[in-house]
C-alpha positions in Angstrom: 109.0 94.5 76.7 107.8 92.1 73.9 109.7 88.5 75.4 109.7 87.2 78.5 113.8 87.1 77.9 113.0 91.1 78.4 111.1 90.5 81.6 113.6 87.9 82.9 116.8 90.1 81.9 115.3 93.4 83.4 114.5 91.5 86.7 118.3 90.2 86.6 119.4 93.9 86.4 117.6 95.4 88.8 118.7 92.8 91.4 122.2 93.7 91.0 121.9 96.1 93.5 120.0 95.7 96.4 117.4 98.3 96.2 113.8 97.0 98.2 113.0 97.9 101.6 114.6 96.4 104.2 112.3 94.2 105.1 112.6 92.8 102.2 116.1 92.3 102.4 116.5 88.3 102.7 113.7 87.9 99.9 115.5 90.4 97.7 119.2 88.2 98.3 117.2 85.0 97.1 115.7 86.3 94.4 119.2 87.2 93.3 120.4 83.3 93.5 117.3 82.1 91.9 117.0 84.2 89.0 120.6 82.9 86.9 122.3 84.4 84.1 120.5 81.4 81.8 117.5 81.1 83.7 115.9 80.1 87.0 117.5 77.8 89.5 115.1 75.7 90.6 117.2 74.7 94.1 116.1 78.3 95.0 112.2 78.4 93.8 111.7 78.2 97.4 111.7 82.3 97.4 108.8 82.9 95.1 106.7 80.9 97.8 108.5 82.9 100.5 107.5 86.4 98.4 103.9 84.9 98.2 104.1 84.2 101.8 105.1 87.5 102.6 102.3 89.4 100.8 99.6 87.0 102.4 101.0 87.7 105.9 101.0 91.5 105.3 96.9 91.0 104.4 96.3 88.6 107.4 93.6 90.3 109.5 93.1 93.5 106.7 89.5 93.4 105.8 90.9 93.7 102.0 93.6 91.2 101.4 94.0 92.5 97.4 94.1 96.3 99.1 96.8 95.0 101.8 98.8 93.1 99.2 99.2 96.3 97.5 100.2 98.1 100.1 102.9 95.9 101.3 104.4 95.5 97.6 104.3 99.5 97.2 106.2 100.1 101.2 108.8 97.1 99.7 109.6 98.9 96.2 109.8 102.3 98.2 107.6 104.5 96.3 108.0 108.1 96.6 112.2 107.3 95.5 113.4 106.9 91.7 112.5 103.6 90.5 109.9 102.8 92.4 107.0 101.2 89.3 110.1 98.9 88.3 111.2 97.2 91.8 107.0 97.2 92.3 107.0 95.4 88.8 109.7 93.0 90.0 108.0 92.1 92.6 104.9 91.4 90.7 106.0 89.3 88.2 107.8 87.0 90.7 104.3 87.1 92.8 103.1 85.1 89.4 106.0 82.7 88.4 105.5 79.3 89.3 107.7 76.4 89.3 105.6 73.7 88.5 107.4 70.5 88.9 110.9 69.3 88.7 111.5 66.0 88.0 115.2 65.1 87.9 117.2 67.2 86.5 114.7 69.0 84.8 112.2 72.2 86.4 109.4 73.1 84.7 107.9 77.1 85.1 104.9 79.2 84.2 104.6 82.6 84.1 101.4 83.6 84.8 100.5 87.2 85.5 97.1 88.9 86.2 94.4 88.9 83.6 93.8 92.8 84.2 97.5 93.1 83.0 97.5 94.0 79.2 101.0 94.3 79.4 104.5 93.1 80.5 104.6 94.3 84.4 107.1 96.6 83.6 105.0 98.1 81.2 101.8 98.1 82.8 103.5 100.1 85.7 105.9 102.1 84.3 105.1 105.8 84.9 102.3 105.2 87.4 101.7 107.5 90.0 101.7 105.7 94.0 97.9 105.7 93.7 97.5 104.3 90.5 100.2 102.1 91.3 98.1 100.5 94.2 95.4 100.2 92.3 96.9 98.1 89.2 98.7 96.0 92.0 95.4 94.6 93.8 95.2 92.5 90.1 95.7 89.2 90.9 93.8 86.9 89.4 96.0 84.9 86.9 95.6 84.0 83.6 96.1 80.4 83.6 95.6 78.9 87.3 97.1 76.0 89.1 95.4 73.7 87.2 96.0 74.6 83.4 99.5 75.3 84.7 99.7 71.9 85.4 98.4 70.5 82.1 101.1 72.7 80.7 103.3 70.7 82.3 102.1 67.3 81.5 101.7 68.1 77.8 105.7 68.9 78.0 106.0 65.5 79.5 104.1 63.7 77.1 105.8 65.4 73.9 108.7 64.4 75.6 108.0 61.0 75.7 106.5 61.0 71.8 109.8 62.7 70.7 112.0 59.9 72.3 109.6 56.9 70.9 109.8 59.0 67.4 113.6 59.2 67.5 114.1 55.3 68.5 112.2 54.5 65.8 113.3 56.9 62.6 117.2 55.5 64.2 116.2 52.1 62.0 112.9 52.6 60.4 111.4 49.8 59.7 108.4 49.2 57.1 105.5 50.8 59.2 107.6 54.2 60.0 108.4 54.6 56.6 104.8 53.7 55.3 104.0 57.0 57.9 107.0 58.9 56.2 105.3 58.3 53.1 101.7 58.9 54.5 102.6 62.8 55.9 105.8 63.8 53.7 105.0 62.3 50.3 103.0 61.9 47.4 102.4 58.8 45.5 105.2 57.5 44.1 107.4 58.7 45.7 111.5 57.1 45.7 112.6 54.5 48.4 115.9 57.2 48.2 113.7 60.2 49.0 111.6 58.6 52.0 115.2 57.5 53.1 116.2 61.0 53.2 113.4 62.5 54.7 113.8 59.8 57.7 117.0 61.2 57.9 116.1 64.9 58.3 113.1 63.6 60.7 115.1 62.1 62.7 118.0 64.7 63.2 115.1 67.1 64.0 113.8 64.9 66.2 116.6 64.5 68.5 116.9 68.3 68.8 113.0 68.6 69.5 113.6 65.4 72.4 116.6 67.5 73.8 114.8 70.5 74.1 111.7 68.7 76.1 114.4 66.9 78.1 116.1 70.6 78.6 117.1 71.6 82.4 114.5 74.5 82.4 111.5 74.9 80.3 109.5 77.6 80.3 105.9 78.3 79.8 103.9 81.8 79.7 101.3 84.4 79.0 102.2 87.2 76.4 99.9 89.9 77.5 100.1 92.0 74.9 99.4 89.6 72.3 96.7 88.0 74.4 95.1 91.5 74.9 95.2 92.0 71.1 92.3 89.5 70.2 94.6 89.0 67.0 95.9 85.8 68.6 92.6 84.2 69.7 92.6 81.3 67.2 96.2 80.2 68.5 97.4 77.9 70.5 100.8 78.5 71.0 104.0 80.5 70.0 107.6 80.7 70.1 110.1 83.4 69.3 113.8 83.6 68.0 114.6 86.8 70.9 114.0 83.7 73.6 117.3 82.2 74.6 115.8 79.7 77.1 112.9 77.5 75.9 109.7 79.9 76.3 106.2 78.7 74.9 103.5 80.7 74.9 100.1 79.6 75.5 96.9 81.0 74.4 93.2 80.4 74.8 92.7 77.4 72.5 95.6 75.6 73.9 93.7 76.1 77.5 90.4 74.9 75.9 92.2 71.8 74.4 93.5 71.5 78.0 90.4 71.4 80.4 89.8 68.3 82.2 86.4 66.0 82.4 84.7 65.3 85.3 87.1 62.0 85.8 89.5 64.0 86.0 91.3 63.2 82.7 92.3 65.6 80.1 90.8 63.9 76.8 92.7 66.2 74.3 95.8 66.1 76.1 97.2 64.7 73.0 96.6 67.9 71.0 98.4 70.2 73.8 101.2 67.7 73.4 101.1 68.0 69.2 101.1 71.7 69.8 104.6 71.6 72.0 106.1 70.0 69.5 104.3 72.2 66.4 106.0 75.3 68.2 109.5 73.3 69.3 110.0 72.5 65.4 109.8 75.9 64.4 112.7 76.8 66.7 114.3 73.9 66.5 114.3 72.8 63.1 113.1 76.2 61.3 109.9 74.8 60.2 107.0 77.2 58.9 103.4 77.6 59.3 102.8 76.9 55.4 99.7 74.6 56.3 97.4 73.7 59.2 95.5 70.4 59.9 92.4 72.4 58.7 94.4 72.8 55.4 94.7 69.5 54.5 98.2 67.9 55.5 98.7 65.3 52.5 101.4 66.1 50.0 100.4 66.6 46.2 100.0 68.9 43.5 99.1 72.0 45.6 101.5 71.3 48.7 104.6 69.6 47.6 107.2 67.2 49.7 109.6 69.8 50.3 106.5 71.8 51.6 105.6 69.3 53.9 109.0 68.9 55.5 109.2 72.3 56.2 105.7 72.4 57.7 105.1 72.1 61.2 101.7 70.4 61.5 103.2 68.1 59.1 105.9 67.4 61.9 103.4 67.3 64.8 100.8 65.1 63.1 103.7 62.5 62.2 104.9 62.6 66.1 101.9 61.8 67.1 100.9 59.0 64.0 104.4 57.2 64.8 103.1 56.7 68.9 99.4 55.7 67.9 97.7 59.0 69.2 95.4 59.2 66.3 92.4 58.0 65.6 91.5 57.0 62.1 88.8 59.1 61.9 91.4 62.1 63.0 94.0 60.9 59.9 91.5 60.8 57.4 90.1 64.0 58.0 94.0 65.7 58.6 95.4 64.6 55.0 92.1 65.5 53.1 
């Protein structure tokens, strides 16, 4: 499996026919109503807490809680009968699937599997013997944790506010807005018509970005096989065209940027929101990673205005600049 959509669709397929142990019938039926074809139903999210409570209940009073939980999942998946590994993977996936926040019609979800899993649960548990399966199921320390899950939700809310503000300002750009468009997307000497055309392109793009930030479901997720590869250690986040739902994959650098200080605030939450805008521009506006902030984003001889308008970091930093999130020092550094 490559993307979360693969995992989600596999789970939907498994739930089409009741297959778990009878003691899990109610949870299984409610999981089926949770996983709708076009994404999770926020109104049915309680089943995820019920599932976790069922596992906790099974471990109550036991010497080793992790072992008892693994035994309960094995029982629920009916080990010894065909397909038990997939059924165990379904339960494990749902154990680490969280609805973090619901505001109005929007729900924000996080897929937060165990750190010890280096592939998606269905791949991690495929072909395992009963003994090996139980050993794997004892892994429960999650990649992100509750604090980081909340931070992801906060970053999306900030990106939504940014994109709404930028969209409004681009609808009728004043002189200040036009200057910022020139700053990020044009070399010196650009004509008024060229800048106006860029403003139109940006307005159309930020309309799509805001709609996505405001969509009914947004999912943040680990991507275990890429995390484990080590090749993505310097990547903040990514998106993938294969995901039908809005899914943003989060990596370690994003988590580092989103750390809270002693006062409980996140000084670099702006950078996390900027990353969300960057990634959504890839998916919705078809931007590329032509240059990053460290490379210098000012259009000129080696980086054309046309390239800037197709560059994800240019879109992201422009948005942050438009809402006053960047210091003068940061602007100078990034444009140099």
